[in-house]
N, C-alpha and C positions, 0 to 999 in steps of 0.2 A: 734221672729216669722217672717213669710214672709213679714208682713207689716212694720216691724221695719226699721227705717232709715229716711233719709231726702230725700224728693221728691220735684222737682221743675217743675212747669207747663211747658209743652213743646208746646202743641197746644190744641185748643178747637174745638168742633164740635157742631154747632147749639146753642152756648152759649148765643149769643145776643137775639135770639128768646126766649130762656128760661127766661132770665132776663126780657124781655118785658112781658111775661106771668105772671111773679111774680109782675108786676106793677112797675118796676124800670124805672125811667126816662131815656131819651136818653143820656144825658151827663154822668150819672153814668154807663149806659150800655157800652158806648165807653171806659170809664176809666176801668171798671171792666173786659173788654175783654183783657186788657193789664196790669193786676194787679201784674204780676210777683210772683204769689202765690208760697210759699214754705211751705210744710207740713212736720213736723217731728213727727213720730209716734213711740211710745214705748209701747210694749205690755208686760204685766206681768200677765199671766193666763187670767182671765176674765176682768182685769182692763187695760184701755188704757189711755195714756197721749198723747194728740195731741196738738202740737204747730202750729198755722197758722200764717205765716208772709207774708204780702203783702205790696204794696205801701201805703196802707190806714191804716192798723192796724196790731198789733200783739196781739194774744190772746192765752191763754192756756186753754185747756179743759181736764177735767178728767172725765171718765165715766166707768161704769161697764156694761158689756153686759147684756141686758134685763132690765136695770134700767132706768126709765124715768128721764130726766134732761132738764133744760131750756137752750136755745142757741139763740144768736142773730146773724143774717147775717150782712155783712159789711154795708148794707144800713140801718140797724136798725130794720129790720123785726124780730119780736120775735116769737120763735118757742118752742114747747115742744115735746119731743119724746124720742126714744131709739134706740140704735144700737143692732143688734143681729148677730150671726155668723151662716150662712147657708152654710155648706160645707166649701169652701175656700173663701167665699165671705162675706164681712161685709154688712149688709142690715139695713137701717134705715127707720123709718116712723116718720115723724115730722108733727105736726099740727100747723098751723099758729094761733097765739093768736088773731089776729085782725079780721080774717074772717072764721076761722074754716076749711079752705081748707088744703088738705094733700099734703105734699112734700115727695116724696120717693127718697132715695139715696142709691147707692151701691158703694163699693170700692172693687176692685179685682186686683190681679196681673195677667197680661197677658203678657207672655214673660218677658221682662225686664222693663215693664212699670206698673205703678199704674194707673188703669182706674177708674175714678169717674164718675158715671152716675147719672143724676137727672131726675126726672119725676114729672111734675107739670101741672095740667089741660090739660093733653094729649100732652104736649110738652116735648120731650126728648132731653137731651143735654149730651155731654160727655166732660170730661177734661182729658187729657193724661199727666202723670207726669213721668219724668226720675229721676233716682237716682242722687243725687248731693249734 
């Protein structure tokens, strides 16, 4: 499918502000802004296998569209939620386990880029990935 492939982060928009809203400390924000994240996505029908590799960790996540699962961010923040497909866009709603606040995320292909958008507590951030 369109999301299949390996994507390497190219640039960020408002990412440090987003991490600050999430409660991530300054040192981790500075490191996180330069994490060299690489995402490998394989889609098979409603099932996705996503491998995230960065300077800090490598994890593999398997999920089925619409099915809730647990996920932890690189800083250790625990979330639970699900991805759905709305048109050509992957849309996720995750709830933080520590404070019950909601993190929304989307992934969509725009031109030759994968654009990942985050929204938390009114702060929106985007990360742009190129095939690689």
